[in-house]
C-alpha positions in Angstrom: -15.8 -10.8 -4.8 -14.8 -7.4 -4.5 -12.4 -5.2 -6.0 -12.0 -1.4 -6.0 -11.0 0.5 -8.6 -10.2 4.6 -8.6 -12.3 7.1 -11.2 -13.5 10.2 -11.1 -17.4 11.7 -11.3 -18.1 14.4 -13.6 -21.4 15.7 -15.2 -23.5 12.5 -13.4 -20.6 9.9 -15.0 -18.6 7.7 -13.5 -15.0 7.3 -15.6 -12.7 4.3 -14.3 -9.0 4.7 -14.5 -8.5 1.8 -15.8 -10.6 -1.0 -17.7 -12.1 -3.8 -15.7 -12.6 -6.9 -17.5 -12.1 -9.6 -15.4 -15.3 -9.6 -13.2 -18.7 -10.3 -14.6 -21.6 -7.6 -14.8 -23.3 -6.8 -12.1 -23.8 -4.5 -9.5 -21.5 -1.8 -8.2 -21.3 0.4 -4.7 -19.3 4.1 -5.6 -18.0 6.3 -2.9 -17.4 9.5 -2.8 -14.4 10.9 -1.3 -14.3 14.5 -0.6 -11.0 16.7 -2.3 -8.9 17.7 0.4 -5.3 20.0 -0.8 -3.5 16.6 -1.6 -5.9 15.1 -2.7 -8.9 12.5 -1.9 -9.4 12.5 1.7 -10.1 8.8 3.3 -10.7 8.2 7.1 -7.7 8.2 9.5 -6.9 4.9 10.9 -7.3 3.9 14.5 -4.4 3.3 16.5 -6.0 -0.5 17.3 -6.4 -1.0 13.0 -3.0 0.0 12.6 -2.0 -2.5 15.3 -4.2 -4.9 14.0 -3.2 -4.5 10.0 0.1 -4.3 11.1 -0.1 -7.6 12.7 -1.8 -9.2 9.6 0.8 -8.0 7.4 3.7 -9.2 9.7 3.0 -13.0 8.8 4.0 -11.9 5.0 7.1 -10.4 6.2 9.2 -13.7 5.3 8.0 -13.7 1.8 8.2 -9.8 0.8 11.9 -10.0 1.8 13.0 -13.4 0.6 15.4 -13.3 -2.7 14.2 -12.5 -5.9 10.8 -10.7 -4.5 12.9 -7.7 -5.7 11.8 -8.4 -8.8 8.0 -7.1 -8.1 9.7 -3.6 -7.3 10.4 -2.6 -10.8 6.6 -3.3 -11.9 
């Protein structure tokens, strides 16, 4: 299982912004992001990657717009 949790690195220590209690102990990967004027900079998606992502998310559109789903906007 993969899970992404934001955090900071300072003085050789990585601090996570939220507790991780639902995963067993084990190996992790840490990726360092360069800070830019607006915060961490991540590589942009290519137009092909954007089109692929839109296609994958389109399958969920009907569910997202279903009555009662607005409750998730409030959390």
